MARDO-853393 format. One record per residue (C-alpha): residue in one letter; x, y, z. Coordinates in steps of 0.05 Angstrom, whole numbers, padded with zeros to 5 digits, always signed. Layout:
! MARDO-853393
aXYZ
...
This chain:
! MARDO-853393
m-00001+00000+00001
p+00026+00070-00014
i+00055+00108+00047
f+00044+00180+00063
p+00112+00217+00059
p+00116+00241+00132
f+00114+00168+00155
k+00163+00139+00101
w+00224+00153+00150
l+00197+00112+00203
f+00180+00053+00158
r+00255+00054+00130
r+00279+00051+00207
s+00228+00002+00238
r+00223-00071+00245
r+00161-00110+00213
w+00122-00115+00278
q+00137-00041+00294
r+00112-00024+00226
l+00049-00059+00238
i+00039-00018+00301
i+00053+00046+00261
l-00004+00030+00214
v-00054+00025+00270
l-00027+00092+00300
i-00035+00122+00232
g-00106+00106+00235
i-00113+00146+00303
l-00072+00204+00275
l-00120+00210+00214
q-00185+00205+00255
p-00193+00283+00252
v-00198+00281+00173
t-00257+00236+00175
g-00297+00288+00216
a-00329+00324+00156
y-00353+00258+00129
a-00379+00236+00198
q-00434+00289+00186
l-00464+00242+00138
s-00440+00176+00163
n-00433+00127+00220
i-00361+00105+00207
i-00330+00049+00247
n-00257+00034+00230
e-00222-00026+00258
a-00145-00048+00253
q-00110-00104+00282
a-00038-00125+00279
t-00002-00189+00298
y+00074-00180+00307
t+00133-00222+00332
t+00191-00187+00367
d+00265-00205+00356
n+00267-00251+00415
g+00204-00290+00390
l+00146-00261+00433
v+00081-00254+00397
g+00034-00204+00407
t-00025-00164+00380
v-00048-00092+00377
s-00119-00065+00350
n-00153-00001+00351
r-00229+00016+00339
i-00253+00085+00314
d-00327+00098+00321
i-00348+00160+00293
g-00420+00173+00321
q-00483+00190+00276
d-00507+00238+00326
n-00498+00300+00280
a-00513+00266+00217
l-00564+00293+00164
i-00600+00250+00118
d-00613+00266+00050
p-00672+00236+00002
i-00653+00268-00065
g-00697+00270-00118
n-00697+00289-00191
l-00757+00319-00233
v-00770+00290-00302
g-00825+00290-00354
c-00883+00239-00372
d-00839+00204-00412
g-00781+00199-00359
q-00740+00251-00401
p-00716+00322-00368
l-00761+00380-00378
d-00740+00434-00428
t-00729+00480-00370
y-00741+00481-00297
a-00743+00555-00287
g-00797+00577-00240
f-00804+00507-00212
s-00797+00500-00136
m-00799+00439-00087
a-00826+00450-00016
l-00831+00407+00044
y-00892+00414+00092
e-00918+00380+00153
p-00988+00351+00141
d-01043+00382+00184
a-01090+00345+00229
s-01122+00308+00175
g-01058+00282+00149
l-01075+00302+00079
e-01076+00376+00073
l-01016+00422+00082
g-00993+00447+00151
g-00933+00492+00159
l-00865+00484+00124
v-00813+00441+00154
n-00761+00480+00194
l-00697+00449+00161
t-00627+00453+00191
r-00589+00503+00150
t-00523+00480+00119
v-00462+00513+00096
p-00439+00503+00028
g-00370+00464+00021
e-00374+00439+00094
n-00442+00401+00108
g-00485+00423+00054
l-00502+00379-00006
e-00510+00396-00073
p-00557+00424-00105
n-00595+00450-00043
d-00526+00461-00008
t-00558+00513+00039
n-00616+00465+00055
v-00668+00520+00042
n-00745+00505+00042
p-00777+00516-00007
f-00721+00503-00060
f-00721+00533-00129
l-00689+00490-00182
r-00640+00509-00230
p-00670+00523-00300
d-00622+00470-00327
l-00629+00418-00271
g-00686+00378-00246
r-00649+00352-00182
y-00667+00375-00110
n-00658+00351-00041
f-00676+00367+00029
l-00636+00347+00092
l-00669+00314+00151
d-00636+00327+00216
p-00644+00266+00264
n-00641+00314+00325
a-00691+00373+00297
p-00763+00364+00323
l-00823+00371+00287
s-00890+00405+00313
t-00914+00333+00329
g-00855+00325+00380
l-00820+00274+00334
n-00756+00284+00305
q-00748+00291+00232
t-00723+00220+00221
d-00766+00185+00274
s-00813+00128+00252
g-00881+00159+00243
a-00856+00228+00220
q-00897+00251+00161
y-00883+00301+00104
i-00922+00329+00042
l-00873+00342-00015
v-00902+00395-00057
i-00879+00407-00130
n-00898+00475-00153
p-00894+00490-00228
p-00895+00566-00253
e-00956+00599-00269
n-00981+00596-00342
a-00930+00541-00361
g-00986+00483-00374
f-00974+00446-00308
t-01011+00436-00244
e-00983+00428-00172
r-00968+00359-00150
r-00968+00335-00074
v-00935+00270-00047
l-00945+00244+00022
i-00878+00219+00057
d-00881+00172+00114
i-00815+00154+00150
i-00817+00081+00170
g-00753+00081+00212
t-00679+00073+00213
v-00647+00006+00216
n-00571-00010+00210
q-00559+00061+00186
v-00613+00057+00128
l-00672+00101+00130
s-00734+00076+00100
y-00796+00116+00078
r-00860+00109+00037
a-00883+00157-00014
t-00956+00158-00035
s-00985+00200-00090
l-01038+00247-00061
d-01073+00260-00131
g-01074+00183-00152
q-01025+00191-00211
p-00961+00150-00213
l-00896+00170-00179
s-00851+00134-00231
v-00856+00108-00302
d-00870+00041-00282
g-00941+00066-00260
s-00931+00060-00184
t-00972+00107-00139
e-00934+00084-00076
l-00861+00073-00071
t-00824+00046-00012
q-00751+00075-00015
t-00688+00067+00028
v-00634+00120+00043
r-00565+00096+00068
i-00538+00150+00119
d-00466+00136+00090
d-00487+00150+00016
a-00540+00204+00017
f-00532+00214-00057
a-00548+00140-00076
q-00624+00142-00065
g-00681+00186-00084
l-00752+00197-00109
t-00766+00205-00182
f-00822+00248-00205
f-00850+00272-00269
e-00872+00332-00308
f-00943+00352-00279
g-01009+00346-00320
l-01085+00336-00314
n-01114+00369-00245
t-01061+00339-00198
s-01023+00300-00247
i-00956+00310-00271
c-00965+00312-00347
k-00975+00372-00385
t-01047+00395-00385
e-01064+00384-00458
q-01050+00316-00474
m-01117+00296-00506
r-01165+00343-00548
i-01239+00329-00558
t-01285+00367-00602
k-01360+00351-00608
s-01403+00375-00672
a-01471+00355-00704
d-01495+00355-00773
r-01548+00410-00760
a-01557+00471-00715
a-01633+00465-00702
a-01681+00408-00701
q-01749+00391-00675
p-01783+00326-00646
g-01781+00270-00696
d-01713+00291-00727
v-01651+00251-00724
v-01586+00286-00708
i-01518+00256-00721
y-01463+00272-00677
r-01386+00269-00685
l-01335+00264-00632
n-01264+00284-00655
i-01215+00258-00608
q-01140+00279-00620
n-01077+00250-00582
v-01028+00307-00574
a-00983+00271-00521
a-00916+00248-00543
a-00936+00175-00532
e-00987+00122-00546
v-01047+00122-00505
g-01096+00066-00487
s-01158+00056-00452
v-01193+00109-00490
i-01264+00125-00468
a-01305+00181-00489
i-01370+00197-00446
d-01427+00238-00472
t-01484+00264-00434
l-01545+00269-00479
p-01595+00321-00475
v-01661+00309-00448
g-01710+00276-00499
f-01648+00253-00545
e-01648+00178-00555
l-01588+00141-00577
l-01590+00096-00638
p-01540+00044-00619
e-01538+00012-00689
s-01512+00079-00716
v-01447+00079-00676
t-01383+00074-00719
g-01313+00098-00709
q-01244+00108-00748
v-01171+00126-00732
n-01140+00168-00785
g-01198+00148-00834
n-01187+00071-00819
p-01250+00031-00787
v-01244+00016-00717
t-01293-00024-00668
v-01325+00024-00621
n-01356-00011-00559
t-01422+00024-00528
t-01451+00024-00458
q-01509+00069-00433
s-01533+00089-00367
n-01592+00134-00370
r-01567+00197-00413
s-01496+00181-00402
v-01466+00141-00464
a-01395+00117-00457
f-01354+00099-00524
s-01289+00059-00520
i-01240+00028-00566
t-01191-00031-00548
d-01139-00006-00597
v-01084+00043-00576
l-01080+00110-00606
a-01012+00132-00628
a-00985+00199-00621
d-01013+00251-00663
n-01071+00203-00688
t-01142+00224-00688
l-01203+00181-00669
d-01273+00197-00697
i-01338+00170-00664
f-01403+00179-00702
y-01471+00166-00676
a-01542+00184-00684
t-01596+00205-00640
r-01675+00212-00646
i-01708+00274-00620
t-01771+00253-00576
p-01826+00305-00557
d-01793+00308-00486
a-01736+00343-00518
v-01772+00410-00514
r-01771+00405-00441
g-01695+00408-00443
s-01643+00458-00466
g-01616+00412-00528
r-01544+00418-00493
n-01499+00362-00486
s-01425+00354-00465
a-01372+00302-00477
i-01307+00285-00443
v-01250+00233-00462
t-01201+00197-00416
a-01144+00156-00434
e-01080+00123-00402
r-01009+00140-00431
t-00980+00067-00443
d-00908+00093-00431
s-00922+00114-00349
g-00992+00099-00338
f-01009+00169-00330
r-01085+00184-00337
i-01106+00241-00380
q-01172+00273-00401
d-01200+00331-00438
g-01267+00364-00442
p-01322+00376-00433
s-01337+00393-00503
i-01402+00429-00508
h-01452+00429-00567
r-01521+00455-00568
i-01580+00439-00613
r-01637+00493-00622
l-01702+00460-00609
d-01761+00481-00648
p-01827+00451-00619
g-01857+00437-00689
i-01928+00408-00692
l-01915+00380-00622
s-01905+00430-00563
d-01916+00426-00485
c-01932+00501-00485
g-02007+00514-00461
t-02063+00563-00476
l-02091+00615-00427
i-02163+00642-00440
g-02204+00684-00400
r-02260+00740-00393
v-02269+00804-00354
f-02344+00808-00340
e-02397+00846-00300
d-02411+00799-00236
k-02481+00821-00219
n-02490+00769-00162
f-02423+00766-00135
d-02408+00691-00139
g-02345+00699-00186
e-02381+00659-00247
q-02409+00688-00311
q-02484+00674-00320
s-02533+00697-00373
g-02541+00772-00373
e-02473+00785-00344
a-02436+00814-00403
g-02363+00818-00420
i-02324+00884-00412
p-02285+00905-00471
n-02217+00939-00471
a-02198+00912-00401
v-02125+00902-00392
i-02089+00843-00359
f-02017+00843-00340
l-01983+00766-00343
d-01922+00749-00300
d-01881+00733-00365
g-01890+00810-00385
n-01945+00804-00434
r-02000+00857-00437
v-02068+00832-00462
v-02128+00871-00479
t-02205+00839-00478
d-02242+00842-00542
a-02314+00871-00554
d-02340+00811-00513
g-02293+00817-00458
l-02253+00755-00480
y-02177+00749-00484
s-02131+00689-00502
v-02053+00674-00499
k-02026+00616-00536
k-01956+00583-00530
m-01951+00601-00455
l-01898+00560-00417
p-01930+00514-00368
g-01931+00517-00296
q-01961+00565-00248
r-01979+00630-00282
t-02008+00695-00251
g-02050+00751-00283
t-02070+00820-00255
l-02126+00862-00275
d-02109+00934-00290
l-02170+00973-00262
s-02143+01036-00288
s-02167+01010-00358
l-02235+01005-00334
p-02263+01075-00313
g-02325+01067-00272
y-02316+00995-00249
t-02282+00962-00192
l-02267+00894-00171
a-02330+00855-00157
p-02331+00825-00085
n-02337+00748-00082
l-02381+00722-00033
h-02362+00649-00036
f-02286+00654-00050
s-02243+00700-00009
e-02182+00685-00050
r-02217+00720-00111
n-02223+00783-00074
s-02158+00801-00106
l-02138+00835-00169
s-02088+00778-00184
r-02107+00707-00203
l-02058+00646-00200
v-02070+00583-00247
n-02033+00520-00259
l-02023+00512-00333
a-02005+00437-00349
p-01960+00422-00407
g-02003+00427-00475
g-02066+00444-00430
l-02116+00498-00430
v-02133+00539-00363
r-02181+00598-00351
m-02170+00662-00314
n-02235+00705-00305
f-02242+00770-00270
g-02311+00796-00247
v-02323+00868-00241
t-02380+00918-00220
p-02399+00988-00230
t-02371+01030-00173
f-02440+01057-00153
e-02461+00981-00142
e-02402+00960-00097
a-02428+00918-00043
q-02431+00948+00026
e-02402+00916+00086
């Protein structure tokens, strides 16, 4: 073995057994050199030498250097990459932060108070000052936080104690097409200088390219750089892919329709991810009164026919394919619906979403809803009702028109929908195509000089200038008003 220059003189002038003892002494003299490394390690250095003196005596000498772990910092190091496992184009604006969970264990509490380090001494790249949060370098996706076994958390546990929990938050820059990720980290414990922890995705998306949503990792205290979490570029809701991985557009063959018509819809689905996607499912919620014609469903990928499977639950229809959709490929799904008379009760508005899964990483991606609205014309079928009525002279104050009780012309009634109607020469009026439901009308006495509302001797609710009627869909309802000359008003 090579000998340091200061000790060469001793070796040239020493016997064999003396040289062995010198090797042990060298280990003792070099103990301070291990001080910096001891901040990361629990180092045990043992040496033993057997020697024979000139007079034949045999002996041994040994030494043990046990550098404690009291001041060690443990470093789970990580790397942020994209959905495909490749580095992002830039990490500018990305930050990583370590929080304690709140009482629920799933939401953020306060930032973890990390032990500050000194670059070149006990700090480790890239976060060599151990700041929290840590902003990534624009050209580097690596990050790290040093955990101090002697630093307490708000729970009373120390940072590396079994049961300690953290939430790692990955913050993308604004308007960069990514969303935040959160990962729960549970410290399992430390055995033989190996720290074990479990990382669980809080958004259900994978943590690694193998599709795992939960990872159990270990970090050797004497090799902090050897282990770490690997994350991905963010995406859908709390996922780690870019937001736009799929694109869905819905269209129809017409803008307006009426009961009895058939409307043909098209769902155009584009894979804009940089990988194949499988488990493609489009879910379309049909408008009220629109009936799917199952035999009409067809599909094609880039113009080539493909089988589309259809399942329906109430107004929700799911279209799926078993084929994978390659990057930049387009899936078109066509289907027809028949419009029933019930459609006029709805809005003619439907929406569709698409979900899929990247085959390279297992990430779920989606787009939508894509909205389309058909303008509905009732045609010859309508659930609107008709309101008819008469303003008449009620001579016997019973609220009903009998023979000899003439109608009053030019009386004005205001309806709740804002319409103003005027009675004809016989005191009659009618309004067609009124929406069904509870409708009200109010008699305008200013339009009837010399008349006032006739008191009703049988129904007290008719002693009002307003009437309430219930108009059934497609129905007919009557709204009458009885009046009497002012001088003949009944005396109480």
